[in-house]
C-alpha positions in Angstrom: -0.1 0.2 -0.1 1.4 3.6 -0.7 0.8 6.7 1.7 -0.8 8.6 -1.2 -4.2 8.5 0.0 -7.5 10.8 -1.4 -8.1 13.8 1.2 -10.6 13.0 3.7 -14.2 14.6 2.5 -15.0 17.6 4.5 -17.7 16.6 7.3 -20.8 18.9 8.1 -21.4 20.4 11.0 -22.0 18.0 13.7 -23.9 18.3 17.0 -22.4 16.3 19.4 -23.7 14.8 22.4 -21.7 14.2 25.6 -22.4 11.7 28.3 -21.7 13.2 31.8 -21.8 11.8 34.8 -25.2 12.8 37.6 -24.2 15.0 40.2 -24.6 12.4 42.9 -25.4 12.6 47.1 -25.9 9.6 48.7 -27.3 9.0 52.2 -25.1 6.9 54.7 -28.0 3.9 54.2 -26.2 4.3 50.8 -23.2 2.3 52.1 -24.9 0.0 54.3 -24.3 -3.3 52.2 -20.1 -2.4 51.7 -20.7 -0.5 48.3 -18.7 2.3 47.8 -18.9 5.9 45.8 -17.0 4.9 42.8 -19.8 1.7 42.4 -22.3 3.9 42.7 -21.0 6.1 40.0 -20.2 3.1 38.1 -23.8 1.8 38.4 -24.9 5.0 36.7 -22.5 5.0 33.6 -23.4 1.0 33.4 -26.8 1.0 34.0 -29.2 -1.7 31.8 -32.3 -1.0 33.6 -33.8 2.3 35.1 -37.5 2.3 35.7 -39.9 4.6 38.1 -41.5 2.2 41.5 -45.1 1.6 40.8 -45.7 2.3 44.6 -43.9 5.7 44.6 -43.6 7.3 41.4 -40.5 9.6 43.0 -38.2 7.0 43.3 -36.4 5.0 40.6 -34.4 1.6 40.6 -31.9 1.2 38.9 -29.3 -1.7 38.0 -26.1 -1.1 36.9 -22.5 -2.5 37.6 -19.9 -1.9 40.0 -16.2 -1.4 39.9 -15.7 -5.1 39.9 -18.2 -5.5 37.0 -20.9 -7.3 39.3 -24.5 -6.3 39.4 -25.7 -3.5 41.5 -28.9 -2.5 42.7 -29.8 1.5 43.2 -32.6 3.2 44.4 -32.6 7.1 44.1 -34.8 9.9 43.8 -34.4 13.2 41.9 -33.6 16.2 44.2 -35.7 19.9 43.2 -32.2 20.9 42.2 -31.0 18.3 39.5 -29.0 16.2 41.8 -29.6 12.5 42.2 -29.9 11.1 45.8 -29.2 7.7 45.8 -30.6 6.0 49.1 -30.2 2.3 48.8 -27.5 0.3 46.7 -27.1 -3.2 47.1 -25.1 -5.9 45.5 -26.6 -8.6 43.8 
């Protein structure tokens, strides 16, 4: 192969979406089962399930993976200022 490649076409202006980690606050109860803050952030960034609870529309259930790759169950609600308030984190 020669190093003479045709020029790349110019790309149109594109809009980019960046994934930003949520601003998370944790109640002490979130650490009751040995889960770390890093595990909680990891679960949010690897979430495979995120639903509103039927019994309480203010609370959500998220299933993601810890930093070790193990399933993690997270219960949280969103605060008025947009932060995520985690009050339960349980390794599976």
